[in-house]
Structures are given as C-alpha cells and as structure tokens.
All heavy atoms as TSV, in Angstrom:
chain	resi	resn	atom	element	x	y	z
A	1	MET	N	N	0.843	-1.166	0.000
A	1	MET	CA	C	0.000	0.000	0.000
A	1	MET	C	C	0.898	1.242	0.000
A	1	MET	O	O	1.918	1.277	0.681
A	1	MET	CB	C	-0.896	-0.020	1.238
A	1	MET	CG	C	-1.975	1.018	1.212
A	1	MET	SD	S	-3.209	0.794	2.521
A	1	MET	CE	C	-3.909	-0.775	2.085
A	2	GLU	N	N	0.512	2.238	-0.747
A	2	GLU	CA	C	1.309	3.452	-0.868
A	2	GLU	C	C	1.198	4.299	0.396
A	2	GLU	O	O	0.125	4.450	0.974
A	2	GLU	CB	C	0.839	4.265	-2.074
A	2	GLU	CG	C	1.746	5.435	-2.382
A	2	GLU	CD	C	1.377	6.120	-3.682
A	2	GLU	OE1	O	0.848	5.455	-4.591
A	2	GLU	OE2	O	1.605	7.325	-3.777
A	3	SER	N	N	2.307	4.881	0.799
A	3	SER	CA	C	2.350	5.742	1.972
A	3	SER	C	C	1.558	7.027	1.729
A	3	SER	O	O	1.568	7.575	0.622
A	3	SER	CB	C	3.811	6.104	2.275
A	3	SER	OG	O	3.883	7.127	3.237
A	4	PRO	N	N	0.907	7.550	2.767
A	4	PRO	CA	C	0.195	8.816	2.629
A	4	PRO	C	C	1.111	10.032	2.699
A	4	PRO	O	O	0.650	11.169	2.605
A	4	PRO	CB	C	-0.783	8.794	3.809
A	4	PRO	CG	C	-0.096	7.974	4.838
A	4	PRO	CD	C	0.658	6.923	4.057
A	5	CYS	N	N	2.407	9.820	2.842
A	5	CYS	CA	C	3.371	10.917	2.945
A	5	CYS	C	C	3.333	11.796	1.697
A	5	CYS	O	O	3.336	11.290	0.573
A	5	CYS	CB	C	4.771	10.362	3.133
A	5	CYS	SG	S	6.035	11.652	3.257
A	6	ILE	N	N	3.281	13.118	1.923
A	6	ILE	CA	C	3.323	14.067	0.803
A	6	ILE	C	C	4.548	14.985	0.919
A	6	ILE	O	O	4.578	16.065	0.350
A	6	ILE	CB	C	2.024	14.896	0.702
A	6	ILE	CG1	C	1.776	15.703	1.984
A	6	ILE	CG2	C	0.840	13.982	0.371
A	6	ILE	CD1	C	0.664	16.731	1.841
A	7	ASN	N	N	5.551	14.539	1.687
A	7	ASN	CA	C	6.818	15.242	1.856
A	7	ASN	C	C	6.672	16.623	2.480
A	7	ASN	O	O	7.423	17.535	2.166
A	7	ASN	CB	C	7.580	15.318	0.530
A	7	ASN	CG	C	7.996	13.953	0.056
A	7	ASN	OD1	O	8.456	13.127	0.846
A	7	ASN	ND2	N	7.805	13.667	-1.219
A	8	ILE	N	N	5.686	16.767	3.351
A	8	ILE	CA	C	5.580	17.945	4.215
A	8	ILE	C	C	5.688	17.386	5.626
A	8	ILE	O	O	4.695	17.163	6.307
A	8	ILE	CB	C	4.245	18.692	4.007
A	8	ILE	CG1	C	4.113	19.134	2.560
A	8	ILE	CG2	C	4.144	19.877	4.970
A	8	ILE	CD1	C	2.780	19.779	2.227
A	9	CYS	N	N	6.911	17.120	6.033
A	9	CYS	CA	C	7.156	16.381	7.266
A	9	CYS	C	C	7.433	17.340	8.415
A	9	CYS	O	O	8.580	17.570	8.783
A	9	CYS	CB	C	8.314	15.412	7.064
A	9	CYS	SG	S	8.023	14.274	5.690
A	10	THR	N	N	6.365	17.896	8.958
A	10	THR	CA	C	6.442	18.807	10.085
A	10	THR	C	C	5.476	18.314	11.145
A	10	THR	O	O	4.289	18.151	10.866
A	10	THR	CB	C	6.053	20.237	9.651
A	10	THR	OG1	O	6.895	20.636	8.571
A	10	THR	CG2	C	6.184	21.214	10.790
A	11	ILE	N	N	5.991	18.085	12.352
A	11	ILE	CA	C	5.138	17.591	13.427
A	11	ILE	C	C	4.525	18.777	14.166
A	11	ILE	O	O	5.218	19.686	14.602
A	11	ILE	CB	C	5.932	16.700	14.404
A	11	ILE	CG1	C	6.526	15.494	13.664
A	11	ILE	CG2	C	5.068	16.260	15.576
A	11	ILE	CD1	C	5.516	14.576	13.011
A	12	ASP	N	N	3.198	18.744	14.283
A	12	ASP	CA	C	2.459	19.746	15.041
A	12	ASP	C	C	2.662	19.433	16.521
A	12	ASP	O	O	2.262	18.360	16.983
A	12	ASP	CB	C	0.974	19.674	14.653
A	12	ASP	CG	C	0.119	20.626	15.454
A	12	ASP	OD1	O	0.266	21.842	15.257
A	12	ASP	OD2	O	-0.681	20.139	16.281
A	13	GLY	N	N	3.286	20.338	17.234
A	13	GLY	CA	C	3.622	20.108	18.636
A	13	GLY	C	C	2.453	19.721	19.528
A	13	GLY	O	O	2.516	18.713	20.228
A	14	PRO	N	N	1.382	20.496	19.535
A	14	PRO	CA	C	0.273	20.174	20.442
A	14	PRO	C	C	-0.392	18.819	20.171
A	14	PRO	O	O	-0.811	18.136	21.098
A	14	PRO	CB	C	-0.726	21.310	20.208
A	14	PRO	CG	C	0.091	22.444	19.685
A	14	PRO	CD	C	1.193	21.788	18.888
A	15	THR	N	N	-0.481	18.416	18.914
A	15	THR	CA	C	-1.174	17.170	18.593
A	15	THR	C	C	-0.229	15.998	18.378
A	15	THR	O	O	-0.636	14.845	18.488
A	15	THR	CB	C	-2.023	17.319	17.316
A	15	THR	OG1	O	-1.150	17.571	16.203
A	15	THR	CG2	C	-3.044	18.428	17.450
A	16	GLY	N	N	1.009	16.271	18.023
A	16	GLY	CA	C	1.948	15.197	17.716
A	16	GLY	C	C	1.717	14.572	16.350
A	16	GLY	O	O	2.244	13.510	16.052
A	17	LEU	N	N	0.931	15.252	15.513
A	17	LEU	CA	C	0.614	14.722	14.187
A	17	LEU	C	C	1.435	15.416	13.116
A	17	LEU	O	O	1.738	16.608	13.215
A	17	LEU	CB	C	-0.876	14.929	13.879
A	17	LEU	CG	C	-1.867	14.265	14.821
A	17	LEU	CD1	C	-3.281	14.669	14.455
A	17	LEU	CD2	C	-1.714	12.759	14.801
A	18	CYS	N	N	1.767	14.676	12.068
A	18	CYS	CA	C	2.449	15.255	10.922
A	18	CYS	C	C	1.474	16.188	10.197
A	18	CYS	O	O	0.334	15.792	9.891
A	18	CYS	CB	C	2.917	14.159	9.978
A	18	CYS	SG	S	3.651	14.804	8.450
A	19	ALA	N	N	1.914	17.405	9.924
A	19	ALA	CA	C	1.059	18.377	9.236
A	19	ALA	C	C	0.807	17.994	7.785
A	19	ALA	O	O	-0.154	18.458	7.178
A	19	ALA	CB	C	1.687	19.771	9.309
A	20	GLY	N	N	1.641	17.143	7.230
A	20	GLY	CA	C	1.476	16.734	5.840
A	20	GLY	C	C	0.542	15.558	5.649
A	20	GLY	O	O	-0.281	15.547	4.742
A	21	CYS	N	N	0.656	14.548	6.522
A	21	CYS	CA	C	-0.144	13.333	6.320
A	21	CYS	C	C	-1.075	12.992	7.467
A	21	CYS	O	O	-1.956	12.160	7.309
A	21	CYS	CB	C	0.769	12.150	6.024
A	21	CYS	SG	S	1.784	11.619	7.431
A	22	GLY	N	N	-0.859	13.583	8.633
A	22	GLY	CA	C	-1.737	13.332	9.765
A	22	GLY	C	C	-1.367	12.146	10.635
A	22	GLY	O	O	-2.067	11.832	11.584
A	23	ARG	N	N	-0.255	11.490	10.316
A	23	ARG	CA	C	0.149	10.341	11.127
A	23	ARG	C	C	0.982	10.788	12.326
A	23	ARG	O	O	1.600	11.841	12.316
A	23	ARG	CB	C	0.984	9.354	10.297
A	23	ARG	CG	C	0.204	8.700	9.196
A	23	ARG	CD	C	1.067	7.750	8.387
A	23	ARG	NE	N	2.077	8.492	7.635
A	23	ARG	CZ	C	3.096	7.927	6.992
A	23	ARG	NH1	N	3.250	6.611	7.009
A	23	ARG	NH2	N	3.954	8.662	6.321
A	24	THR	N	N	1.013	9.941	13.350
A	24	THR	CA	C	1.894	10.159	14.488
A	24	THR	C	C	3.289	9.660	14.113
A	24	THR	O	O	3.457	8.913	13.132
A	24	THR	CB	C	1.418	9.383	15.730
A	24	THR	OG1	O	1.499	7.970	15.444
A	24	THR	CG2	C	-0.001	9.770	16.125
A	25	LEU	N	N	4.283	10.037	14.911
A	25	LEU	CA	C	5.633	9.545	14.640
A	25	LEU	C	C	5.699	8.023	14.704
A	25	LEU	O	O	6.376	7.395	13.891
A	25	LEU	CB	C	6.629	10.161	15.633
A	25	LEU	CG	C	6.962	11.629	15.391
A	25	LEU	CD1	C	7.845	12.158	16.526
A	25	LEU	CD2	C	7.655	11.823	14.048
A	26	SER	N	N	4.987	7.426	15.638
A	26	SER	CA	C	5.017	5.964	15.735
A	26	SER	C	C	4.353	5.314	14.524
A	26	SER	O	O	4.806	4.271	14.038
A	26	SER	CB	C	4.390	5.469	17.034
A	26	SER	OG	O	3.038	5.830	17.109
A	27	GLU	N	N	3.291	5.914	14.007
A	27	GLU	CA	C	2.645	5.380	12.800
A	27	GLU	C	C	3.551	5.514	11.590
A	27	GLU	O	O	3.603	4.616	10.746
A	27	GLU	CB	C	1.314	6.089	12.552
A	27	GLU	CG	C	0.253	5.738	13.566
A	27	GLU	CD	C	-0.968	6.630	13.523
A	27	GLU	OE1	O	-0.917	7.739	12.940
A	27	GLU	OE2	O	-2.001	6.221	14.087
A	28	ILE	N	N	4.275	6.619	11.512
A	28	ILE	CA	C	5.231	6.807	10.410
A	28	ILE	C	C	6.321	5.742	10.494
A	28	ILE	O	O	6.665	5.108	9.491
A	28	ILE	CB	C	5.832	8.225	10.449
A	28	ILE	CG1	C	4.749	9.262	10.130
A	28	ILE	CG2	C	7.015	8.346	9.491
A	28	ILE	CD1	C	5.140	10.702	10.435
A	29	ALA	N	N	6.838	5.516	11.700
A	29	ALA	CA	C	7.913	4.542	11.898
A	29	ALA	C	C	7.472	3.120	11.591
A	29	ALA	O	O	8.242	2.328	11.045
A	29	ALA	CB	C	8.432	4.631	13.331
A	30	GLU	N	N	6.222	2.780	11.908
A	30	GLU	CA	C	5.760	1.409	11.697
A	30	GLU	C	C	5.270	1.146	10.279
A	30	GLU	O	O	5.043	0.005	9.897
A	30	GLU	CB	C	4.666	1.042	12.709
A	30	GLU	CG	C	3.310	1.615	12.388
A	30	GLU	CD	C	2.188	1.133	13.288
A	30	GLU	OE1	O	1.775	-0.037	13.183
A	30	GLU	OE2	O	1.715	1.943	14.095
A	31	TRP	N	N	5.069	2.181	9.481
A	31	TRP	CA	C	4.392	2.047	8.189
A	31	TRP	C	C	4.996	0.947	7.310
A	31	TRP	O	O	4.279	0.094	6.791
A	31	TRP	CB	C	4.394	3.374	7.435
A	31	TRP	CG	C	3.586	3.279	6.173
A	31	TRP	CD1	C	4.062	3.059	4.913
A	31	TRP	CD2	C	2.166	3.364	6.055
A	31	TRP	NE1	N	3.025	3.010	4.016
A	31	TRP	CE2	C	1.851	3.193	4.702
A	31	TRP	CE3	C	1.143	3.558	6.960
A	31	TRP	CZ2	C	0.536	3.213	4.231
A	31	TRP	CZ3	C	-0.162	3.589	6.497
A	31	TRP	CH2	C	-0.450	3.421	5.142
A	32	ALA	N	N	6.298	0.952	7.128
A	32	ALA	CA	C	6.940	0.011	6.202
A	32	ALA	C	C	6.777	-1.447	6.626
A	32	ALA	O	O	6.701	-2.331	5.773
A	32	ALA	CB	C	8.422	0.343	6.051
A	33	SER	N	N	6.686	-1.690	7.931
A	33	SER	CA	C	6.564	-3.070	8.392
A	33	SER	C	C	5.132	-3.441	8.793
A	33	SER	O	O	4.875	-4.593	9.150
A	33	SER	CB	C	7.500	-3.305	9.587
A	33	SER	OG	O	7.146	-2.462	10.659
A	34	ALA	N	N	4.221	-2.497	8.723
A	34	ALA	CA	C	2.829	-2.761	9.117
A	34	ALA	C	C	2.136	-3.657	8.091
A	34	ALA	O	O	2.433	-3.602	6.896
A	34	ALA	CB	C	2.069	-1.444	9.252
A	35	THR	N	N	1.204	-4.441	8.587
A	35	THR	CA	C	0.398	-5.254	7.677
A	35	THR	C	C	-0.512	-4.341	6.864
A	35	THR	O	O	-0.750	-3.178	7.234
A	35	THR	CB	C	-0.478	-6.248	8.460
A	35	THR	OG1	O	-1.415	-5.506	9.250
A	35	THR	CG2	C	0.367	-7.160	9.347
A	36	GLU	N	N	-1.046	-4.856	5.802
A	36	GLU	CA	C	-1.973	-4.067	4.987
A	36	GLU	C	C	-3.202	-3.676	5.805
A	36	GLU	O	O	-3.725	-2.564	5.665
A	36	GLU	CB	C	-2.382	-4.852	3.744
A	36	GLU	CG	C	-3.122	-3.994	2.733
A	36	GLU	CD	C	-3.298	-4.687	1.396
A	36	GLU	OE1	O	-2.320	-5.226	0.861
A	36	GLU	OE2	O	-4.449	-4.664	0.902
A	37	ALA	N	N	-3.640	-4.565	6.694
A	37	ALA	CA	C	-4.790	-4.253	7.555
A	37	ALA	C	C	-4.469	-3.082	8.474
A	37	ALA	O	O	-5.298	-2.180	8.657
A	37	ALA	CB	C	-5.184	-5.475	8.371
A	38	ARG	N	N	-3.275	-3.092	9.041
A	38	ARG	CA	C	-2.871	-1.994	9.931
A	38	ARG	C	C	-2.742	-0.697	9.142
A	38	ARG	O	O	-3.170	0.371	9.607
A	38	ARG	CB	C	-1.556	-2.337	10.640
A	38	ARG	CG	C	-1.009	-1.224	11.493
A	38	ARG	CD	C	-1.922	-0.871	12.655
A	38	ARG	NE	N	-1.324	0.205	13.420
A	38	ARG	CZ	C	-1.985	1.236	13.928
A	38	ARG	NH1	N	-3.297	1.318	13.792
A	38	ARG	NH2	N	-1.349	2.172	14.589
A	39	GLN	N	N	-2.157	-0.760	7.958
A	39	GLN	CA	C	-2.050	0.437	7.126
A	39	GLN	C	C	-3.436	0.990	6.804
A	39	GLN	O	O	-3.650	2.197	6.838
A	39	GLN	CB	C	-1.272	0.131	5.846
A	39	GLN	CG	C	0.203	-0.102	6.084
A	39	GLN	CD	C	0.945	-0.495	4.821
A	39	GLN	OE1	O	0.350	-0.859	3.800
A	39	GLN	NE2	N	2.262	-0.414	4.881
A	40	SER	N	N	-4.383	0.114	6.541
A	40	SER	CA	C	-5.756	0.543	6.278
A	40	SER	C	C	-6.371	1.216	7.492
A	40	SER	O	O	-7.094	2.209	7.356
A	40	SER	CB	C	-6.619	-0.647	5.857
A	40	SER	OG	O	-6.201	-1.126	4.600
A	41	GLU	N	N	-6.089	0.695	8.686
A	41	GLU	CA	C	-6.575	1.321	9.921
A	41	GLU	C	C	-6.037	2.742	10.053
A	41	GLU	O	O	-6.777	3.659	10.412
A	41	GLU	CB	C	-6.132	0.518	11.144
A	41	GLU	CG	C	-6.810	-0.799	11.338
A	41	GLU	CD	C	-6.209	-1.591	12.492
A	41	GLU	OE1	O	-5.298	-1.084	13.194
A	41	GLU	OE2	O	-6.640	-2.735	12.688
A	42	ILE	N	N	-4.761	2.896	9.782
A	42	ILE	CA	C	-4.138	4.216	9.876
A	42	ILE	C	C	-4.759	5.158	8.855
A	42	ILE	O	O	-5.152	6.284	9.175
A	42	ILE	CB	C	-2.606	4.123	9.690
A	42	ILE	CG1	C	-1.976	3.336	10.852
A	42	ILE	CG2	C	-1.985	5.514	9.570
A	42	ILE	CD1	C	-0.525	2.949	10.637
A	43	LEU	N	N	-4.859	4.688	7.617
A	43	LEU	CA	C	-5.430	5.528	6.553
A	43	LEU	C	C	-6.852	5.973	6.871
A	43	LEU	O	O	-7.252	7.087	6.523
A	43	LEU	CB	C	-5.406	4.783	5.216
A	43	LEU	CG	C	-4.041	4.589	4.578
A	43	LEU	CD1	C	-4.169	3.701	3.343
A	43	LEU	CD2	C	-3.405	5.924	4.221
A	44	ALA	N	N	-7.605	5.119	7.538
A	44	ALA	CA	C	-9.009	5.419	7.829
A	44	ALA	C	C	-9.178	6.614	8.757
A	44	ALA	O	O	-10.183	7.322	8.674
A	44	ALA	CB	C	-9.687	4.191	8.425
A	45	VAL	N	N	-8.221	6.859	9.636
A	45	VAL	CA	C	-8.359	7.966	10.593
A	45	VAL	C	C	-7.749	9.275	10.094
A	45	VAL	O	O	-7.985	10.329	10.677
A	45	VAL	CB	C	-7.763	7.603	11.973
A	45	VAL	CG1	C	-8.492	6.415	12.580
A	45	VAL	CG2	C	-6.278	7.359	11.892
A	46	LEU	N	N	-6.992	9.227	9.015
A	46	LEU	CA	C	-6.279	10.426	8.555
A	46	LEU	C	C	-7.184	11.562	8.090
A	46	LEU	O	O	-6.891	12.727	8.400
A	46	LEU	CB	C	-5.264	10.060	7.469
A	46	LEU	CG	C	-4.153	9.096	7.908
A	46	LEU	CD1	C	-3.161	8.888	6.771
A	46	LEU	CD2	C	-3.458	9.572	9.165
A	47	PRO	N	N	-8.260	11.312	7.365
A	47	PRO	CA	C	-9.094	12.444	6.933
A	47	PRO	C	C	-9.618	13.287	8.107
A	47	PRO	O	O	-9.565	14.522	8.057
A	47	PRO	CB	C	-10.237	11.784	6.167
A	47	PRO	CG	C	-9.640	10.513	5.647
A	47	PRO	CD	C	-8.713	10.061	6.750
A	48	ASP	N	N	-10.084	12.640	9.167
A	48	ASP	CA	C	-10.564	13.381	10.333
A	48	ASP	C	C	-9.430	14.138	11.011
A	48	ASP	O	O	-9.598	15.286	11.427
A	48	ASP	CB	C	-11.227	12.450	11.349
A	48	ASP	CG	C	-12.609	11.998	10.924
A	48	ASP	OD1	O	-13.212	12.655	10.044
A	48	ASP	OD2	O	-13.085	10.986	11.460
A	49	ARG	N	N	-8.285	13.500	11.118
A	49	ARG	CA	C	-7.133	14.177	11.728
A	49	ARG	C	C	-6.730	15.415	10.928
A	49	ARG	O	O	-6.450	16.461	11.504
A	49	ARG	CB	C	-5.940	13.224	11.811
A	49	ARG	CG	C	-6.084	12.155	12.852
A	49	ARG	CD	C	-4.823	11.328	12.874
A	49	ARG	NE	N	-4.909	10.215	13.789
A	49	ARG	CZ	C	-3.966	9.287	13.897
A	49	ARG	NH1	N	-2.882	9.356	13.151
A	49	ARG	NH2	N	-4.106	8.309	14.760
A	50	MET	N	N	-6.676	15.261	9.608
A	50	MET	CA	C	-6.277	16.394	8.776
A	50	MET	C	C	-7.306	17.521	8.855
A	50	MET	O	O	-6.949	18.702	8.864
A	50	MET	CB	C	-6.052	15.947	7.331
A	50	MET	CG	C	-4.866	15.012	7.158
A	50	MET	SD	S	-3.295	15.677	7.775
A	50	MET	CE	C	-3.044	17.018	6.628
A	51	GLN	N	N	-8.578	17.165	8.932
A	51	GLN	CA	C	-9.626	18.169	9.091
A	51	GLN	C	C	-9.441	18.911	10.412
A	51	GLN	O	O	-9.537	20.138	10.459
A	51	GLN	CB	C	-11.008	17.516	9.038
A	51	GLN	CG	C	-12.147	18.495	9.205
A	51	GLN	CD	C	-12.255	19.488	8.060
A	51	GLN	OE1	O	-12.012	19.139	6.904
A	51	GLN	NE2	N	-12.602	20.715	8.373
A	52	ASN	N	N	-9.163	18.184	11.471
A	52	ASN	CA	C	-8.944	18.807	12.775
A	52	ASN	C	C	-7.723	19.718	12.762
A	52	ASN	O	O	-7.755	20.801	13.344
A	52	ASN	CB	C	-8.812	17.755	13.873
A	52	ASN	CG	C	-10.114	17.057	14.175
A	52	ASN	OD1	O	-11.194	17.585	13.904
A	52	ASN	ND2	N	-10.032	15.864	14.724
A	53	LEU	N	N	-6.655	19.290	12.099
A	53	LEU	CA	C	-5.470	20.141	11.992
A	53	LEU	C	C	-5.780	21.409	11.214
A	53	LEU	O	O	-5.348	22.494	11.587
A	53	LEU	CB	C	-4.318	19.380	11.311
A	53	LEU	CG	C	-3.545	18.392	12.168
A	53	LEU	CD1	C	-2.548	17.620	11.293
A	53	LEU	CD2	C	-2.829	19.082	13.307
A	54	ALA	N	N	-6.548	21.288	10.138
A	54	ALA	CA	C	-6.906	22.449	9.326
A	54	ALA	C	C	-7.771	23.413	10.133
A	54	ALA	O	O	-7.570	24.635	10.070
A	54	ALA	CB	C	-7.642	22.005	8.063
A	55	GLU	N	N	-8.721	22.888	10.883
A	55	GLU	CA	C	-9.578	23.744	11.697
A	55	GLU	C	C	-8.797	24.418	12.811
A	55	GLU	O	O	-9.029	25.571	13.114
A	55	GLU	CB	C	-10.734	22.929	12.276
A	55	GLU	CG	C	-11.744	22.508	11.229
A	55	GLU	CD	C	-12.792	21.536	11.755
A	55	GLU	OE1	O	-12.734	21.166	12.968
A	55	GLU	OE2	O	-13.643	21.132	10.963
A	56	LYS	N	N	-7.866	23.705	13.395
A	56	LYS	CA	C	-7.014	24.257	14.444
A	56	LYS	C	C	-6.192	25.415	13.897
A	56	LYS	O	O	-6.000	26.418	14.572
A	56	LYS	CB	C	-6.104	23.168	14.987
A	56	LYS	CG	C	-5.140	23.640	16.046
A	56	LYS	CD	C	-4.187	22.527	16.401
A	56	LYS	CE	C	-2.876	23.101	16.799
A	56	LYS	NZ	N	-1.822	23.110	15.861
A	57	GLY	N	N	-5.748	25.278	12.652
A	57	GLY	CA	C	-4.915	26.309	12.055
A	57	GLY	C	C	-5.683	27.492	11.517
A	57	GLY	O	O	-5.134	28.561	11.311
A	58	SER	N	N	-6.991	27.340	11.304
A	58	SER	CA	C	-7.761	28.439	10.736
A	58	SER	C	C	-7.938	29.537	11.765
A	58	SER	O	O	-8.115	29.301	12.948
A	58	SER	CB	C	-9.119	27.943	10.239
A	58	SER	OG	O	-9.903	27.514	11.327
A	59	GLY	N	N	-7.837	30.764	11.271
A	59	GLY	CA	C	-8.030	31.906	12.140
A	59	GLY	C	C	-6.790	32.289	12.932
A	59	GLY	O	O	-6.845	33.173	13.765
A	60	THR	N	N	-5.671	31.633	12.660
A	60	THR	CA	C	-4.441	32.004	13.350
A	60	THR	C	C	-3.538	32.741	12.402
A	60	THR	O	O	-3.637	32.636	11.202
A	60	THR	CB	C	-3.708	30.758	13.894
A	60	THR	OG1	O	-3.370	29.916	12.785
A	60	THR	CG2	C	-4.563	29.990	14.884
A	61	GLY	N	N	-2.652	33.515	12.958
A	61	GLY	CA	C	-1.691	34.260	12.138
A	61	GLY	C	C	-2.265	35.578	11.668
A	61	GLY	O	O	-3.411	35.911	11.916
A	62	PRO	N	N	-1.423	36.339	10.966
A	62	PRO	CA	C	-1.853	37.670	10.493
A	62	PRO	C	C	-2.888	37.570	9.398
A	62	PRO	O	O	-2.934	36.600	8.644
A	62	PRO	CB	C	-0.560	38.304	9.985
A	62	PRO	CG	C	0.377	37.172	9.738
A	62	PRO	CD	C	-0.060	36.046	10.641
A	63	ASP	N	N	-3.733	38.581	9.295
A	63	ASP	CA	C	-4.766	38.635	8.249
A	63	ASP	C	C	-4.197	39.039	6.920
A	63	ASP	O	O	-3.323	39.746	6.745
A	63	ASP	CB	C	-5.885	39.589	8.628
A	63	ASP	CG	C	-6.711	39.024	9.773
A	63	ASP	OD1	O	-6.920	37.803	9.800
A	63	ASP	OD2	O	-7.138	39.814	10.611
C-alpha cells in the first residue's frame, strides 16, 4: 500500500501529528513493516485528523 506521505514532514507540537499526512511519529515509523490491515486502519483515521489540523490552524496568524 502506498504511503500517505506528501513530503511535508512537520510535526504539530500540540497534537503530535504530521502536518502533511496526519500520522503520528510511531505510525510513520511502523508504516513500512505494518500489515496491509494496519495500514488501512491508519489511513481510515487520517481524513478526520487532517480536518482537525486544518480547523485548528484556521483563524491564526496575520490577516
């Protein structure tokens, strides 16, 4: 299964999630050796995580 990595490898401090793909550091580390079922489990939670990261980031910074 193809990795969800999009080469924006920045960890969001408060959440511990990658800003590019939404995985935790442990999920990133296990990806290559994870079973396809485990990879599917990880992929299933990423859309919600990325949405939460986007919402967290909205409204911050200069206008």
